[in-house]
Structure formats: structure tokens, C-alpha cells
C-alpha positions in Angstrom: -24.4 -72.6 2.7 -25.5 -73.9 -0.6 -29.0 -72.8 0.2 -27.8 -69.2 0.8 -25.9 -69.2 -2.5 -29.0 -70.5 -4.3 -31.1 -67.8 -2.6 -28.6 -65.1 -3.5 -28.4 -66.4 -7.1 -32.2 -66.5 -7.3 -32.4 -62.9 -6.0 -29.8 -61.8 -8.5 -31.5 -63.5 -11.4 -34.9 -62.1 -10.2 -33.3 -58.6 -10.1 -32.0 -59.0 -13.7 -35.4 -60.2 -14.8 -37.1 -57.2 -13.2 -34.7 -54.8 -14.8 -35.3 -56.5 -18.2 -39.0 -56.2 -17.6 -38.8 -52.6 -16.7 -36.7 -51.8 -19.8 -39.2 -53.6 -21.9 -42.1 -51.7 -20.3 -40.2 -48.4 -20.9 -39.7 -49.3 -24.5 -43.3 -50.2 -25.0 -44.4 -47.0 -23.2 -42.2 -44.9 -25.3 -43.7 -46.6 -28.4 -47.2 -45.8 -27.0 -46.1 -42.2 -26.3 -44.7 -41.9 -29.8 -48.0 -43.2 -31.2 -49.9 -40.7 -29.1 -47.7 -37.9 -30.3 -48.2 -38.9 -33.9 -51.9 -39.0 -33.4 -51.9 -35.5 -31.8 -49.8 -34.2 -34.7 -52.3 -35.7 -37.2 -55.2 -34.2 -35.2 -53.5 -30.8 -35.2 -52.9 -31.0 -38.9 -56.6 -31.9 -39.5 -57.7 -29.1 -37.2 -55.5 -26.6 -39.1 -56.7 -27.9 -42.4 -60.4 -27.5 -41.2 -59.7 -23.9 -40.0 -58.1 -23.1 -43.3 -61.1 -24.6 -45.2 -63.5 -22.6 -43.1 -61.6 -19.4 -43.8 -61.6 -20.2 -47.5 -65.4 -20.9 -47.5 -66.0 -17.6 -45.7 -63.9 -15.8 -48.3 -65.7 -17.4 -51.1 -69.1 -16.5 -49.6 -68.1 -12.9 -49.1 -66.6 -12.8 -52.6 -69.9 -14.1 -54.0 -71.9 -11.4 -52.1 -69.5 -8.8 -53.4 -69.7 -10.0 -57.0 -73.5 -10.2 -56.8 -73.9 -6.8 -55.2 -70.8 -4.9 -56.5 -72.9 -2.1 -58.0 -75.3 -2.3 -55.0 -73.0 -0.3 -52.7 -72.2 2.6 -55.0 -73.2 5.7 -53.1 -75.9 7.5 -55.1 -75.1 11.1 -56.1 -76.9 13.8 -54.1 -80.3 14.8 -55.3 -80.4 17.5 -57.9 -80.5 21.0 -56.6 -82.8 23.4 -58.3 -81.8 27.0 -57.4 -84.6 29.3 -56.4 -87.0 26.5 -55.4 -86.7 26.6 -51.6 -83.2 25.2 -51.5 -80.2 26.3 -49.5 -76.8 27.6 -50.7 -75.4 25.0 -48.3 -75.5 21.3 -48.9 -73.6 18.2 -47.7 -73.4 14.6 -48.3 -72.1 12.1 -45.7 -71.3 8.5 -46.8 -70.3 5.6 -44.5 -69.6 2.1 -45.7 -67.8 -1.0 -44.4 -67.3 -4.7 -45.0 -67.2 -7.0 -42.0 -65.8 -10.5 -41.7 -67.1 -11.5 -38.2 -66.3 -8.4 -36.2 -68.3 -6.8 -33.4 -67.7 -3.0 -33.5 -69.5 0.3 -33.3 -69.1 3.7 -35.0 -70.7 7.1 -34.0 -70.6 10.2 -36.1 -72.7 13.4 -36.4 -73.8 15.9 -38.9 -75.6 19.3 -38.6 -78.7 20.5 -40.4 -78.6 24.3 -40.6 -81.5 26.7 -40.4 -81.5 27.5 -44.1 -81.5 23.9 -45.3 -84.9 22.7 -46.5 -84.5 19.0 -47.4 -82.9 16.0 -45.8 -82.4 12.5 -47.4 -81.3 9.3 -45.8 -80.5 5.9 -47.4 -79.2 2.6 -46.0 -78.2 -0.4 -48.0 -76.7 -3.6 -46.7 -76.4 -7.4 -46.8 -75.3 -9.7 -44.0 -74.6 -13.5 -44.1 -74.3 -13.9 -40.3 -74.7 -11.6 -37.3 -76.3 -8.2 -37.7 -75.6 -4.6 -38.4 -77.7 -1.9 -36.8 -77.9 1.7 -38.1 -79.6 4.3 -35.9 -80.4 7.9 -36.8 -80.8 10.1 -33.8 -82.5 13.5 -33.8 -80.8 16.6 -32.3 -83.1 16.2 -29.2 -81.5 12.7 -28.6 -84.6 10.7 -29.6 -84.2 7.9 -32.1 -85.6 9.0 -35.5 -85.1 5.7 -37.4 -83.4 2.4 -36.7 -82.6 -0.1 -39.5 -81.3 -3.6 -38.8 -79.4 -5.6 -41.4 -79.3 -9.4 -40.8 -79.3 -12.6 -42.7 -83.1 -12.6 -43.2 -82.9 -10.1 -46.2 -80.8 -7.6 -48.0 -81.8 -4.1 -47.1 -82.4 -1.0 -49.3 -84.1 1.8 -47.3 -84.4 5.6 -48.0 -86.4 8.5 -46.6 -86.6 12.1 -47.6 -87.9 15.0 -45.4 -89.0 18.5 -46.2 -88.0 20.7 -43.3 -90.6 23.4 -42.8 -89.6 25.6 -39.8 -89.6 22.5 -37.6 -86.9 23.0 -35.0 -86.9 19.2 -34.2 -84.9 18.5 -37.4 -82.5 21.4 -37.2 -79.3 21.0 -35.2 -76.7 18.2 -34.7 -77.9 14.7 -35.6 -76.1 11.5 -34.7 -75.6 8.3 -36.6 -74.7 5.1 -34.8 -73.6 1.9 -36.5 -73.2 -1.3 -34.5 -72.0 -4.6 -35.9 -72.5 -7.8 -33.9 -70.4 -10.7 -35.2 -71.3 -9.4 -38.7 -70.2 -11.1 -41.9 -71.5 -8.7 -44.5 -71.5 -5.0 -45.5 -73.4 -1.8 -45.3 -73.6 1.7 -46.9 -75.2 4.8 -45.4 -75.7 8.0 -47.3 -77.1 11.3 -45.8 -77.7 14.4 -47.9 -79.0 17.8 -46.9 -79.7 20.8 -49.1 
């Protein structure tokens, strides 16, 4: 009988020891979990700080470009019109401009060259730190007239003038397409007809 009491006492003591061990393990696990949580919070804070720093760097880069080129994107006035020298009573000036901060987007618009208009002038200016901006002028027939790509390799300043001499290919509705692909930069397009 003494043996049974000793065995029961041993089992009871072992049970208490197991419970104490489990409690200690839970305490140490919770400490480890707490440490993991703290580390995760620190990592999140570092990641947020990194994202904030990247955003500020991008802002500073774009601001520097704007400061450097602030007069670069002023749309030039339309060319002078000399009455009586083969010009039209009708004239128009279309200007498009936009600053991008990493977007991918596209814009389509159109303009019409009338029968009595004799001259057409295009200009494109732009600068891109990353990505690209594509400007495409499309003839009334649907064929591409000129395609200008602005990317990080160089700032662009392009212009072209046409004298329209009874060429039906230039008269009618033209289209202008602007496509930005993850662009960080700016562009300006000006079209004049007279």
C-alpha cells in the first residue's frame, strides 16, 4: 500500500512539474512572440520611413527638373500672321502639357486643318527622369506623320513647319496621341495652323 501511495505521490508531483514546465514554456513563448512583434513593428517603421524617403527624393528630383526648366515649358506664341501673304482668316493654336510622377496613361485629341489654311506648325518639348512619353501626330488618312519619344536619354525640343499647297493629305481632321509609360517627367505640345 505504501508503494501505491508513493506512486500516486510521484504522479502528482510529476503532474505539478509538468504544469510548471508548461507555464514556463508559455511565458518564454510569449516573450519570444513579443520580441517578434517588436521586430515586426521596427521593420514596418523602417519600411515606412524608406517609402517616405523615396517619395521625398522623387519630389526633390522633379522639383529640380521644374526649377531647371521652368521657362522651358512656356508655350510659344503662335507665329506672326502677315495678312495678304497667303494666310487664312482662320487660325488656331492647340496646347497640351502635363507633369507625370510615375503614371501610365494616354490622351487622344484631334484638330482640323481647313481648306483655306496654308501653314501648319508643330512643336514638342519634354523631359523624363524615368519611363517614357510618346507623342504621335496622325494624318487625316490615319497614317502616322511624326512620332516623338521623350525618355531619360535626353531632353527633347522638336518643331516642324509645313506649307500646305493644295495637298489634300494635310487637310482634314488630324489626331494627336500622347502615351505615358511609368513616366516621371513632363511634356508640352503646341500645334498652330493659319
